[in-house]
N, C-alpha and C positions, 0 to 999 in steps of 0.2 A: 201731470206734467205742469211745471210752474210757468211763470210768465217770462221765461228767458227769451221768448220769441219777440219780446218788445225791444230787444236790443239788437241792432244790426250794424253792419259795416259797409263800407264802400266796396269791399271785395266780397269773396265768399264769406258770409258772416260766421258768427259763433267761434269764439276763441281768439278774438282780436285783443291784443294788448294795446292800451292807450299810449304808453310810452315806457321807456326803460326806468324812469323814476316816477312813481305814483305820487298822488297828492291826497288821496282819500284817507280820512281818519279811520280808526277802528270801528267807531259807531256807524259811519257812513258805509263802510264795507259790510258790516253785519246786516244793515238794512238792505243792501243790494243782494246779499246772499239769500236772505229770506224772500225778497221779491222775485229772485231768479228761480227759486225752487217751488215755493208754495203757490198753487193756482187752483183752477176748478177741479182738478183731479181729486182733491180731498173730499169733494162731495160724493164721490163714488166709493169711498172706502167702506162705509157701512154695508154696502152691497157685497163687497169683497169678503167682509167678515161673515156675512150670511152664507156665502158660498163655501168658505173654508172652515168656518167655526171661529169663535172669539179668541181661543188660545192660539190656533194656527195662524190666524190673521195677525195677531199681535206679534208673534214670533217672526212672521214674514216681513213685517215692517221693520223690525229691529235688524234682521239680516240684510234687507235691502239697504237700510240706512248705513250700516257699517261698511258694507261692500262698496257702495257708491262713494263714501268718504275716502276709503282706502284707494280706490281707483282714480279719484280726483287728484290725490297726492302723487300717484304714479305719473299722471299727465304732467304735473308741474316738474317732477324730477326729470322727465324726458326732455322737456323744454330747456331746463337748466343744463343738462348734460350736453345737449346739442349746441347750446349757446357757448359753452366752455370749450368746445372742440373747434368751432369755426369762428372766423372774424366777420362773417356775413351778417346781414340784418337779422334781427331777432325773429324767431318763428312766431307768426301772427295768427295762423289758422290751423284747424285740424288737418286741412288739406296739405299745408306746408309740412306738418309733422309726418303725415303719411308719406309724402314725397321723400323726406329725408330717410325714412325707414325702408320703404318698399318701392321707391321710384314712382313712375307714372301710375302703376297699378295701385299703389298705396294712396296716391292723391285721388284717383278716380273712385276707389272704394270709399274713402272717407267722405268725400263730397257727395257721392251718391246716397250714402246712408243718411247724411245730414239733410239732403234734399227730401228724402222719403219721410224722415221724422218730422220735418217742417210741414210737409203736406198732410201727414197724419194728424199733427196737432191742429192744423187748420180745419180739417174735416171734423175732428172731435168738437171743435168750437161750434160749427154749424149744427151738428147733431144735438149738442147741449142746448143751444138756443131753440132749435126746432122742438125738442121734447118738452121744454118748459112752456113754450107758447102753446103747444098742443094741449098741455095740461090746463093752462089758464082758460083756453077757449074750447074745452073738451065737449061742450054741448053744441058747438057749431057744426060738427060733422066734417070739418076740413081735415084731410089726412096730413100726416107728419111731413111728407115730401113737399106738399104745397106750401107749408110754412117755410121750409128751407129755400124753395125757389122764390118766394116772396122777398127774401133777403138779397137775392142776386143783384137787382138794379141798384140797391143802396150800397152794397159792397163794391160794385163796379165803379160807381161814382166816387166813393171814398178812396179807391185804389188809385185814382187819377191825381190825387193830391200829392204834390211834389215834396212837401216838407212834412216829415213825421212829427216834428216838434209841435205842430199845430194840433195834433191829435193827443198830445201828452195829457191834457186835462181829463180827457175821457178815459185814458188808461188809469189815472188815479181814481176816477169815479168807479171804475170796475173793481179796483182793489178794495175800496170802501164798501162796495156792495158785497164783495166776497166775505169780508169780516162781519158785516151786518147779518148776512145769511147764515154764517156759521154760528153766530151768537144766538140767533132765533132758533136755529135747529137744535143747538145744545139745550136751550131753555125748554123746548118742546120735548126733547128726549128725557130730560130730568123729570119733567112733569109726568110723562108716561111711566117712567120707572117707579115713581113714588105713588102711582095710582094702584088700586087693588087688582088691576088686570095683569100686572107684571109678575112673572114667575121665572126666577133664575134657572130653575131646573129644565125649563122648556127651551133654553138656548144651548146650541151645540158648541162644544169646546173644539173638537176636531171632526171634520166631516168624514163620513164613511165613503164618500166619493173621492177617490184619489185625484181625479181630474180637477177638483176644486182648489187644490193646493197650488199648482202652477198658475191657475187662473188668478188667484189672489196675489201670487207673486208678481205676475205681470202688471196688475193694478198698482202694487206697491212701487215697482220700478218706474212705472209711468209717473207716479206722484213725485218721485225723487229725482227724476231726470233733469238735472241742471247743468249738464256737462258743457253746454254751449257757452257758458260764461266763466268756466273755470280759470283759464289763463288770463282773461280780461280782469276778473276780480282780483286775482293774485297780483297782477302787474299794477293795478290801480292803487294798491296800498302804499302808504308812505313808509311803513315798516313791514316790508314783505316777509321778514323772518317770523312774524307773528301770525301769518295766515293759517298754518296748520292748526294751531291752537284755537284760533277764532272760528275756523271752519268746524272743528270738533264741537265747540260750544253750540254753534248754530244747528248742527245736525242733531245734537242731543235734544235741544228744545223742540225742533221740528218733529223728531221721532215721537216724543212724548205727546205732542199735540195730535199727531196722526193717530196714535194708538187710542187716545182718549176719545177722539171724534168717531173713529170707526167702532170702538167698543160701545159707546153710549148710543149710537144710532142703531146698531144691531140689537142691543138690549131693549130698546124702546119698541121696535117694530117687529123683531123676530123674522119669521118667514115671510112677512109682508113687506120687508125692506125693498124699496125700489132701487134701480141702478143709479139714479140721482136722488139723493136723500131729500131734496126740496120737494120732490113729487109726493112724499109722504106727509107733508105738512097739511093741516086742515085747510079746507077751501074757504078761508076768510080773508078780509081785506089786508091784514098785516102780511100774511103769507104771499098773497098775490102781489103786493107791493114789492116784496123782496125779489120774487121771481121776475117781475117786470124790470126792476132795477138791474138785476143780473143780466138780463137779456139786452137791455139798452147799453150797458157798459161793454158787453162783449161784442155787440154790433160795431161799436166804434173802435174797439181794440183789435178786431179781426184784421183790418188792413195793416196794422203794425205787425201782427203775427205772420201774415202772408208776405210781407214786404221782402224778407230774405229770399223767399222762393222766386219772387219777381226778379231779384238781383241775380240769382243764379242763372235763370233762364236768359235774361238780357245780357249777362256777362258772356255766356256761351255764344249767343247770337252775334255780339259785337266782335268776336274773334274771327268770324267768317268774312271772307272777302266780299261776297255778294251783298251782305248786310251793310258793310261800310260804304260801298258804292251807291247803294240805294237810299240810305238814310242819312248820309253826311255830304255836305257840299265841299267845294275845294278848300274852304277855310277851316274845315273841321266842325262846322256848326250843324246842328240837327235841322233837317229840312221838314217841311210840312208833312211829307210822306213819312218821314222818320218818326215824328211825334204821333201821327195817326197809327203807325205800326206798333209803337210802344203801348198806346192805349188799347189797341186791338188785342195784343198779346196778353195784356193783363186781364182784359175782359174774358178772353177765351179760357184762361187759367182758372178764373173764379167760377165760370160756368162748369168746367170739368170737376172742380172740387165739390160744387153743389150737387152735381150729378152723382158723384161717388157717395156723398153723404146721404143721398136719398135712398141708397140701398143698404145703409148700415142698420142692423136690427136694433141696436141700443147703444147708449153711451158707455155703459160698463163693459160690454163685450168688446167694443172697439178699442177702448182705452187699454184693456188687458192685452189685446192683440198687438197694439203699438208697443206697449211696454215689453212684451215677450219677444218681439222681433228686433226692430231697429234700435229701441232704447237699450236693450240688453247688449246688442253688438257694439253700440257706441260707448256704453257705460262700462262694460267689463272686458269684452273680447279685444277691442282695439287698444285700449290703454295697456293691457297685459302684454299684448303682442309687441307694441312699441317699446315697452319697458325691457322686455327680453332681448330685443334686437339692439337697443342702445346701451344697456347696462348689464346684459346677461352674464358676460364673462367676469365681471367684478362683483356679482351678487353672491351672498352666501347661499348654501344649498336650500335652506328653509324658505328663503325669499323667492328663489327660482321655482321651487315646488309650489309656492303660493300663487305665483304668476301663472304657472301651467294649470293650476286648479281653476283660476278665474277664466282662463282661456278655454279650457275644455268644458268646464261647468257652464260657462256662458253660452257656448254653442249648443250644448245639450238642452239647456233651459229654453233657448230660443226655438229649437226644433220641437220639443215636447209641448211647450206652452202654446206654440202656434197651432199644433195639431189639436190640442184640447179645446182651444178657443173656437176653432173652425168647426170641429165635430160637435161641440156643445158639452158643457159641464153638467 
């Protein structure tokens, strides 16, 4: 899953359009697409190739990329169709689109899945940090869960910061660390492949374990999940008509990078490939520096990722009458009790997320589970459903059939992928 969590809105986040007329250039939009999609999930792709095989893993990435691209365009078409039929304000969120298609049920379902996906991404970050810290200090004997809970006081304090813009430099720092980590990993991979130890015949093309295929598929969907910013990215462009072509170019480049990174990682380490490829790096100062940099960057970007979850929780609370009486004075200003209650709710949420993260067996398994469930539903099932409801009667037969394929296939993938991830591949 990419860094789309870094972008939030004052409402339910994800899918907010900035305005009816965008100002972003093509290059700016391209950069935003890449930042919104590419994230720490890429470091788990070599493990997915180990589970599924190098050919099956590559094919899974291509299928996930094409499917995600197509369904992103469906979402834009749905927003445009809805906007052409009504003179009301432009659809701003996934929840708005769900309400237009399925009423209150659609809004609840859309926002609930977004909430779960945000929580899943937040837990994945904590697991990622915990596993890397545990690897760095593996001789200390401190369990993984302890490293995760050591982060709780820091994350609680950072969650109390009111302005997300003050955390932006750390977000950029995390992106730089990601690029540096990938570069060092590829360098180590190539070195291992050129050594005498490497034998291509020892690497599996397609796994004999059928459960490995949906597992790798879930990981691929997790890496491509950038639906949260689809409408916002399209609306931000100065020339919105160029968005489909630009998105296709971005997805082509990202897909090639994903395939090369997963392939080279698996080729280098084979059956020894860990669920986070940085854990395979030799225990030297350069590798430790990369891991520490990744952990520091993610520690400071975690509050940005979890911020939309806070907004969803607080938004629901503010709609209740008892909350308004307790936390606001007669002038509508927040009271001391109100500010304390907000800090408390954010603290409790982070403690709950850390508690959940302490039970996660590994980053790869959890990332695949998130990709197989909520990411698949948000990326494939809901866009196809909305498209059929809003444009179904005007669509040619082949396109209706394709929408039903994504709808039914997404549901089956979510069910089967979840079962295999929980039971074990």
